[in-house]
Every structure is written in C-alpha cells, then in structure tokens.
The first five atom37 places (N, CA, C, CB, O) and aatype in JSON, in Angstrom:
{
  "aatype": [12, 2, 3, 3, 3, 9, 10, 16, 15, 6, 8, 10, 9, 6, 9, 19, 6, 2, 5, 10, 15, 3, 2, 2, 14, 11, 11, 19, 11, 6, 16, 10, 12, 1, 10, 1, 12, 16, 7, 15, 15, 5, 6, 6, 0, 9, 6, 18, 9, 0, 4, 0, 10, 12, 19, 6, 19, 18, 3, 19, 0, 11, 7, 15, 7, 6, 13, 2, 10, 11, 1, 18, 6, 6, 8, 10, 6, 12, 10, 14, 6, 12, 14, 17, 5, 6, 3, 10, 6, 3],
  "atom_mask": [
    [1, 1, 1, 1, 1],
    [1, 1, 1, 1, 1],
    [1, 1, 1, 1, 1],
    [1, 1, 1, 1, 1],
    [1, 1, 1, 1, 1],
    [1, 1, 1, 1, 1],
    [1, 1, 1, 1, 1],
    [1, 1, 1, 1, 1],
    [1, 1, 1, 1, 1],
    [1, 1, 1, 1, 1],
    [1, 1, 1, 1, 1],
    [1, 1, 1, 1, 1],
    [1, 1, 1, 1, 1],
    [1, 1, 1, 1, 1],
    [1, 1, 1, 1, 1],
    [1, 1, 1, 1, 1],
    [1, 1, 1, 1, 1],
    [1, 1, 1, 1, 1],
    [1, 1, 1, 1, 1],
    [1, 1, 1, 1, 1],
    [1, 1, 1, 1, 1],
    [1, 1, 1, 1, 1],
    [1, 1, 1, 1, 1],
    [1, 1, 1, 1, 1],
    [1, 1, 1, 1, 1],
    [1, 1, 1, 1, 1],
    [1, 1, 1, 1, 1],
    [1, 1, 1, 1, 1],
    [1, 1, 1, 1, 1],
    [1, 1, 1, 1, 1],
    [1, 1, 1, 1, 1],
    [1, 1, 1, 1, 1],
    [1, 1, 1, 1, 1],
    [1, 1, 1, 1, 1],
    [1, 1, 1, 1, 1],
    [1, 1, 1, 1, 1],
    [1, 1, 1, 1, 1],
    [1, 1, 1, 1, 1],
    [1, 1, 1, 0, 1],
    [1, 1, 1, 1, 1],
    [1, 1, 1, 1, 1],
    [1, 1, 1, 1, 1],
    [1, 1, 1, 1, 1],
    [1, 1, 1, 1, 1],
    [1, 1, 1, 1, 1],
    [1, 1, 1, 1, 1],
    [1, 1, 1, 1, 1],
    [1, 1, 1, 1, 1],
    [1, 1, 1, 1, 1],
    [1, 1, 1, 1, 1],
    [1, 1, 1, 1, 1],
    [1, 1, 1, 1, 1],
    [1, 1, 1, 1, 1],
    [1, 1, 1, 1, 1],
    [1, 1, 1, 1, 1],
    [1, 1, 1, 1, 1],
    [1, 1, 1, 1, 1],
    [1, 1, 1, 1, 1],
    [1, 1, 1, 1, 1],
    [1, 1, 1, 1, 1],
    [1, 1, 1, 1, 1],
    [1, 1, 1, 1, 1],
    [1, 1, 1, 0, 1],
    [1, 1, 1, 1, 1],
    [1, 1, 1, 0, 1],
    [1, 1, 1, 1, 1],
    [1, 1, 1, 1, 1],
    [1, 1, 1, 1, 1],
    [1, 1, 1, 1, 1],
    [1, 1, 1, 1, 1],
    [1, 1, 1, 1, 1],
    [1, 1, 1, 1, 1],
    [1, 1, 1, 1, 1],
    [1, 1, 1, 1, 1],
    [1, 1, 1, 1, 1],
    [1, 1, 1, 1, 1],
    [1, 1, 1, 1, 1],
    [1, 1, 1, 1, 1],
    [1, 1, 1, 1, 1],
    [1, 1, 1, 1, 1],
    [1, 1, 1, 1, 1],
    [1, 1, 1, 1, 1],
    [1, 1, 1, 1, 1],
    [1, 1, 1, 1, 1],
    [1, 1, 1, 1, 1],
    [1, 1, 1, 1, 1],
    [1, 1, 1, 1, 1],
    [1, 1, 1, 1, 1],
    [1, 1, 1, 1, 1],
    [1, 1, 1, 1, 1]
  ],
  "atom_positions": [
    [[-22.25, 3.61, -4.99], [-21.09, 4.4, -4.36], [-21.09, 5.81, -4.82], [-19.7, 3.78, -4.71], [-21.08, 6.05, -6.03]],
    [[-21.11, 6.76, -3.94], [-20.98, 8.12, -4.32], [-19.6, 8.59, -4.22], [-21.83, 8.95, -3.53], [-18.69, 7.89, -3.76]],
    [[-19.42, 9.92, -4.71], [-17.89, 10.45, -4.73], [-17.34, 10.64, -3.37], [-17.73, 11.88, -5.48], [-16.13, 10.78, -3.22]],
    [[-18.24, 10.64, -2.31], [-17.57, 10.68, -0.85], [-17.06, 9.45, -0.36], [-18.53, 11.13, 0.22], [-16.25, 9.39, 0.57]],
    [[-17.59, 8.26, -1.07], [-16.99, 7.01, -0.74], [-15.72, 6.59, -1.47], [-17.95, 6.04, -0.94], [-15.12, 5.57, -1.15]],
    [[-15.36, 7.36, -2.41], [-14.22, 6.95, -3.17], [-12.9, 7.22, -2.42], [-14.23, 7.66, -4.49], [-12.73, 8.38, -2.07]],
    [[-11.89, 6.28, -2.12], [-10.64, 6.41, -1.6], [-9.65, 6.77, -2.63], [-10.28, 5.24, -0.93], [-9.27, 5.95, -3.47]],
    [[-9.2, 8.07, -2.58], [-8.16, 8.57, -3.55], [-6.75, 8.11, -3.21], [-8.17, 10.11, -3.61], [-6.44, 7.55, -2.17]],
    [[-5.96, 8.41, -4.21], [-4.43, 8.2, -3.95], [-3.98, 9.04, -2.68], [-3.52, 8.68, -5.3], [-3.15, 8.62, -1.87]],
    [[-4.57, 10.19, -2.61], [-4.16, 11.01, -1.5], [-4.53, 10.45, -0.12], [-4.75, 12.34, -1.66], [-3.78, 10.54, 0.85]],
    [[-5.84, 9.82, -0.1], [-6.21, 9.15, 1.08], [-5.2, 7.96, 1.33], [-7.69, 8.67, 0.97], [-4.69, 7.87, 2.45]],
    [[-4.91, 7.11, 0.42], [-4.01, 6.03, 0.6], [-2.69, 6.54, 1.06], [-3.88, 5.23, -0.64], [-2.1, 5.95, 1.96]],
    [[-2.2, 7.57, 0.51], [-0.92, 8.12, 0.98], [-0.97, 8.69, 2.48], [-0.49, 9.27, 0.0], [0.01, 8.59, 3.22]],
    [[-1.98, 9.19, 2.82], [-2.16, 9.74, 4.13], [-2.25, 8.46, 5.03], [-3.48, 10.71, 4.21], [-1.65, 8.53, 6.1]],
    [[-2.84, 7.46, 4.78], [-2.83, 6.21, 5.55], [-1.56, 5.68, 5.71], [-3.63, 5.22, 4.97], [-1.23, 5.26, 6.82]],
    [[-0.72, 5.64, 4.67], [0.68, 5.07, 4.67], [1.64, 6.06, 5.62], [1.27, 5.01, 3.02], [2.5, 5.64, 6.4]],
    [[1.34, 7.29, 5.43], [2.0, 8.28, 6.36], [1.74, 8.05, 7.8], [1.56, 9.67, 6.06], [2.6, 8.11, 8.67]],
    [[0.4, 7.74, 8.01], [-0.08, 7.43, 9.45], [0.66, 6.14, 9.9], [-1.77, 7.21, 9.53], [1.18, 6.04, 11.02]],
    [[0.68, 5.08, 8.92], [1.34, 3.86, 9.35], [2.89, 4.02, 9.78], [1.22, 2.85, 8.2], [3.4, 3.41, 10.71]],
    [[3.54, 4.95, 8.95], [4.87, 5.35, 9.27], [5.0, 6.02, 10.49], [5.38, 6.12, 8.3], [5.93, 5.71, 11.23]],
    [[4.13, 7.0, 10.84], [4.31, 7.61, 12.14], [4.0, 6.76, 13.26], [3.54, 8.76, 12.24], [4.66, 6.82, 14.3]],
    [[3.01, 5.95, 13.11], [2.64, 4.9, 14.2], [3.78, 3.66, 14.25], [1.07, 4.25, 13.84], [3.87, 2.94, 15.25]],
    [[4.51, 3.49, 13.22], [5.26, 2.43, 13.06], [4.53, 1.1, 13.27], [6.35, 2.57, 13.88], [4.94, 0.15, 13.94]],
    [[3.39, 1.2, 12.61], [2.46, 0.06, 12.63], [1.56, -0.14, 11.28], [1.5, 0.26, 13.86], [0.63, 0.6, 11.0]],
    [[1.94, -1.16, 10.55], [2.78, -2.38, 10.8], [4.3, -1.93, 10.62], [2.37, -3.62, 9.73], [4.63, -1.0, 9.88]],
    [[5.07, -2.58, 11.26], [6.61, -2.32, 11.23], [7.08, -2.41, 9.89], [7.43, -3.32, 12.08], [7.97, -1.65, 9.5]],
    [[6.53, -3.31, 9.1], [7.01, -3.73, 7.77], [6.86, -2.44, 6.82], [6.13, -5.03, 7.2], [7.54, -2.38, 5.8]],
    [[6.08, -1.52, 7.14], [5.95, -0.48, 6.25], [7.11, 0.49, 6.37], [4.67, 0.18, 6.45], [7.47, 1.05, 5.34]],
    [[7.68, 0.74, 7.42], [8.81, 1.63, 7.79], [9.99, 0.85, 7.17], [8.97, 1.89, 9.45], [10.84, 1.44, 6.5]],
    [[10.04, -0.42, 7.39], [11.17, -1.29, 6.8], [11.32, -1.21, 5.39], [10.98, -2.71, 7.09], [12.43, -1.09, 4.87]],
    [[10.12, -1.26, 4.66], [10.03, -1.19, 3.24], [10.43, 0.13, 2.8], [8.68, -1.49, 2.75], [11.19, 0.19, 1.83]],
    [[9.99, 1.32, 3.45], [10.32, 2.63, 3.25], [11.95, 2.79, 3.22], [9.62, 3.48, 4.37], [12.52, 3.41, 2.33]],
    [[12.56, 2.2, 4.21], [13.89, 2.44, 4.32], [14.6, 1.46, 3.18], [14.35, 2.17, 5.85], [15.61, 1.9, 2.62]],
    [[14.15, 0.27, 2.85], [14.76, -0.43, 1.83], [14.52, 0.19, 0.49], [14.31, -1.79, 1.85], [15.41, 0.05, -0.36]],
    [[13.46, 0.84, 0.21], [13.11, 1.42, -1.15], [14.04, 2.72, -1.15], [11.39, 1.77, -1.33], [14.55, 2.98, -2.24]],
    [[14.29, 3.48, -0.18], [15.12, 4.61, -0.05], [16.59, 4.32, -0.36], [14.99, 5.13, 1.31], [17.26, 5.06, -1.09]],
    [[17.12, 3.11, 0.27], [18.38, 2.69, 0.17], [18.72, 2.13, -1.33], [18.57, 1.67, 1.25], [19.87, 1.98, -1.75]],
    [[17.71, 1.89, -1.93], [17.84, 1.27, -3.45], [17.52, 2.41, -4.4], [16.73, -0.05, -3.76], [17.3, 2.14, -5.58]],
    [[17.48, 3.64, -3.98], [17.34, 4.55, -4.98], [16.11, 5.32, -5.1], [0.0, 0.0, 0.0], [16.14, 6.38, -5.72]],
    [[15.01, 4.9, -4.55], [13.66, 5.63, -4.61], [13.6, 6.73, -3.81], [12.55, 4.82, -4.22], [14.05, 6.67, -2.67]],
    [[13.05, 7.87, -4.3], [12.95, 9.1, -3.38], [11.79, 8.77, -2.41], [12.64, 10.55, -4.23], [11.07, 7.78, -2.55]],
    [[11.65, 9.66, -1.42], [10.76, 9.38, -0.28], [9.35, 9.4, -0.83], [10.94, 10.43, 0.9], [8.47, 8.64, -0.41]],
    [[9.17, 10.25, -1.74], [7.71, 10.28, -2.39], [7.33, 9.09, -3.11], [7.54, 11.42, -3.4], [6.22, 8.57, -3.05]],
    [[8.43, 8.61, -3.9], [8.2, 7.54, -4.77], [8.06, 6.11, -3.86], [9.44, 7.52, -5.86], [7.33, 5.19, -4.23]],
    [[8.74, 6.06, -2.82], [8.62, 4.92, -1.92], [7.29, 4.9, -1.35], [9.64, 4.93, -0.83], [6.67, 3.85, -1.36]],
    [[6.74, 6.05, -0.8], [5.41, 6.13, -0.18], [4.36, 5.69, -1.21], [5.12, 7.59, 0.35], [3.39, 4.98, -0.94]],
    [[4.66, 6.19, -2.47], [3.67, 5.95, -3.49], [3.64, 4.38, -3.8], [4.01, 6.83, -4.79], [2.58, 3.81, -4.05]],
    [[4.71, 3.81, -3.78], [4.88, 2.19, -4.03], [4.15, 1.56, -2.78], [6.64, 1.63, -4.11], [3.45, 0.57, -2.98]],
    [[4.26, 2.02, -1.61], [3.62, 1.43, -0.47], [2.24, 1.57, -0.54], [4.07, 1.96, 0.73], [1.48, 0.64, -0.24]],
    [[1.8, 2.79, -0.95], [0.35, 3.06, -1.2], [-0.39, 2.07, -2.23], [0.23, 4.52, -1.74], [-1.55, 1.68, -2.09]],
    [[0.49, 1.71, -3.3], [-0.07, 0.63, -4.25], [-0.19, -0.78, -3.63], [0.84, 0.51, -5.5], [-1.07, -1.56, -3.98]],
    [[0.68, -1.06, -2.77], [0.58, -2.37, -2.06], [-0.74, -2.13, -1.11], [2.07, -2.75, -1.15], [-1.62, -2.99, -1.15]],
    [[-0.89, -1.15, -0.36], [-2.05, -0.92, 0.46], [-3.34, -1.01, -0.31], [-1.95, 0.41, 1.11], [-4.33, -1.57, 0.17]],
    [[-3.3, -0.39, -1.68], [-4.52, -0.4, -2.47], [-5.14, -1.78, -2.68], [-4.24, 0.21, -3.78], [-6.36, -1.91, -2.75]],
    [[-4.34, -2.76, -2.77], [-4.73, -4.19, -3.1], [-5.76, -4.65, -1.92], [-3.32, -5.23, -3.17], [-6.82, -5.25, -2.11]],
    [[-5.25, -4.24, -0.73], [-6.11, -4.74, 0.45], [-7.45, -3.81, 0.39], [-5.26, -4.56, 2.02], [-8.56, -4.34, 0.5]],
    [[-7.32, -2.61, 0.22], [-8.45, -1.68, 0.26], [-9.42, -2.12, -0.82], [-7.99, -0.18, 0.06], [-10.64, -2.16, -0.63]],
    [[-8.83, -2.43, -1.94], [-9.73, -2.96, -3.07], [-10.53, -4.24, -2.79], [-8.88, -3.25, -4.29], [-11.7, -4.37, -3.15]],
    [[-9.81, -5.24, -2.09], [-10.56, -6.49, -1.75], [-11.66, -6.07, -0.67], [-9.51, -7.67, -1.15], [-12.8, -6.51, -0.77]],
    [[-11.36, -5.37, 0.14], [-12.26, -4.99, 1.21], [-13.63, -4.34, 0.7], [-11.5, -4.02, 2.13], [-14.77, -4.61, 1.05]],
    [[-13.18, -3.37, -0.26], [-14.32, -2.62, -0.94], [-15.25, -3.56, -1.79], [-13.72, -1.49, -1.89], [-16.46, -3.35, -1.89]],
    [[-14.65, -4.52, -2.36], [-15.45, -5.17, -3.42], [-16.23, -6.3, -2.52], [-14.45, -5.81, -4.75], [-17.05, -7.05, -3.06]],
    [[-15.94, -6.38, -1.26], [-16.63, -7.4, -0.47], [-15.93, -8.8, -0.41], [0.0, 0.0, 0.0], [-16.58, -9.82, -0.16]],
    [[-14.72, -8.81, -0.62], [-13.94, -10.28, -0.58], [-13.32, -10.58, 0.59], [-12.85, -10.44, -1.59], [-12.52, -11.51, 0.72]],
    [[-13.68, -9.73, 1.54], [-13.13, -10.25, 2.92], [-12.54, -9.09, 3.58], [0.0, 0.0, 0.0], [-12.74, -7.94, 3.18]],
    [[-11.76, -9.41, 4.64], [-11.07, -8.38, 5.55], [-9.73, -8.07, 5.29], [-11.07, -8.78, 6.9], [-9.04, -8.85, 4.64]],
    [[-9.3, -7.01, 5.72], [-7.75, -6.53, 5.47], [-6.83, -7.64, 5.78], [-7.29, -5.25, 6.41], [-6.8, -8.18, 6.88]],
    [[-6.09, -7.97, 4.77], [-5.22, -9.14, 4.94], [-3.74, -8.64, 5.24], [-5.28, -10.08, 3.61], [-3.0, -8.33, 4.3]],
    [[-3.34, -8.58, 6.49], [-2.04, -8.03, 6.93], [-0.93, -8.9, 6.36], [-1.94, -7.95, 8.5], [0.1, -8.41, 5.91]],
    [[-1.17, -10.23, 6.41], [0.09, -11.04, 5.92], [0.3, -10.81, 4.37], [-0.1, -12.71, 6.21], [1.43, -10.77, 3.89]],
    [[-0.92, -10.66, 3.57], [-0.55, -10.39, 2.1], [-0.13, -9.01, 1.93], [-1.73, -10.65, 1.13], [0.64, -8.79, 0.99]],
    [[-0.5, -7.98, 2.7], [-0.07, -6.71, 2.54], [1.51, -6.7, 2.79], [-0.88, -5.79, 3.48], [2.28, -6.08, 2.06]],
    [[1.89, -7.41, 3.85], [3.33, -7.5, 4.17], [4.09, -8.18, 3.05], [3.55, -8.26, 5.49], [5.21, -7.77, 2.73]],
    [[3.5, -9.24, 2.41], [4.12, -9.86, 1.33], [4.37, -9.02, 0.13], [3.38, -10.93, 0.97], [5.41, -9.03, -0.53]],
    [[3.23, -8.23, -0.12], [3.38, -7.26, -1.25], [4.36, -6.19, -0.92], [2.04, -6.61, -1.61], [4.95, -5.68, -1.87]],
    [[4.59, -5.8, 0.25], [5.5, -4.7, 0.59], [6.87, -5.33, 0.25], [5.36, -4.18, 2.17], [7.73, -4.66, -0.31]],
    [[7.09, -6.72, 0.63], [8.44, -7.23, 0.33], [8.7, -7.38, -1.06], [8.68, -8.48, 0.95], [9.86, -7.63, -1.38]],
    [[7.65, -7.24, -2.13], [7.97, -7.47, -3.43], [8.3, -6.02, -4.12], [6.79, -8.26, -4.11], [8.8, -5.98, -5.24]],
    [[8.02, -4.95, -3.47], [8.22, -3.66, -3.98], [9.62, -3.4, -4.32], [7.76, -2.7, -3.06], [10.48, -3.74, -3.5]],
    [[9.99, -2.82, -5.42], [9.05, -1.86, -6.29], [8.42, -2.76, -7.32], [9.9, -0.58, -7.07], [7.66, -2.24, -8.14]],
    [[8.64, -4.03, -7.36], [7.95, -4.91, -8.43], [6.54, -4.99, -7.78], [8.71, -6.51, -8.7], [6.4, -5.06, -6.56]],
    [[5.43, -4.97, -8.71], [4.04, -5.08, -8.38], [3.31, -6.09, -9.32], [3.39, -3.69, -8.45], [2.47, -5.73, -10.15]],
    [[3.69, -7.42, -9.14], [3.09, -8.39, -10.01], [1.67, -8.57, -9.68], [3.79, -9.68, -9.94], [1.03, -9.27, -10.46]],
    [[1.03, -8.04, -8.64], [-0.36, -8.27, -8.46], [-1.18, -7.23, -9.27], [-0.7, -8.22, -6.96], [-2.41, -7.27, -9.24]],
    [[-0.49, -6.24, -10.02], [-1.31, -5.25, -10.73], [-2.19, -5.91, -11.83], [-0.4, -4.15, -11.36], [-3.29, -5.44, -12.09]],
    [[-1.75, -6.93, -12.46], [-2.39, -7.64, -13.55], [-3.75, -8.13, -12.98], [-1.47, -8.86, -14.1], [-4.77, -8.13, -13.68]],
    [[-3.72, -8.59, -11.56], [-5.0, -9.18, -11.01], [-6.06, -8.13, -10.89], [-4.77, -9.82, -9.62], [-7.25, -8.4, -11.04]],
    [[-5.57, -6.85, -10.62], [-6.56, -5.73, -10.47], [-7.13, -5.32, -11.66], [-5.99, -4.59, -9.87], [-8.27, -4.85, -11.66]],
    [[-6.35, -5.46, -12.89], [-6.75, -4.95, -14.11], [-7.83, -5.8, -14.77], [-5.59, -4.81, -14.97], [-8.54, -5.4, -15.69]],
    [[-7.91, -7.13, -14.17], [-8.88, -8.09, -14.78], [-10.27, -7.75, -14.53], [-8.66, -9.46, -14.3], [-11.17, -8.45, -14.98]]
  ]
}
C-alpha cells in the first residue's frame, strides 16, 4: 500500500459529510442530530460518526468482506460510546 492508498481522517469526514448531504444512510443524519442534542458540537459529532465508518472501511481494506451497512448503523446507535475500538487495537 502506498501513501496514495491511505484513507485519512479527512477523507472519512468528507465521506460522512457527503452521507449527511445525501441523507443516505438516514441513520447518519439521525445520529448527528442525537449527538448534537446530547451536547456534542457539530465537529465532534461528525468525528464520532467517522469513527463508526472507519470500522467498515478497515474491514473492507483488510479483505474481510464488504461494507456492512447493518453493523455501521448499529455502531452509529452506540455513539458516543465506541466499544469496537478494542477490536481494532488487537
């Protein structure tokens, strides 16, 4: 993998912003609104959503399968908690 293949946090945030703009998946906008209502700033909320997206991107990148929308939406429901982080650190 070369440097051009690396997906940065800026890329993830851009993807989240596109999902918000397209309202697809709807759960992204719902999550943003929920996080904002519970005290997160707009920037923080988008960063949390990008963390949930990272799990799916990571699995696809390591060859473990396809993007799992159901799991992504489950992870969005858990935010701001991120229990899956331990799995990524192993």
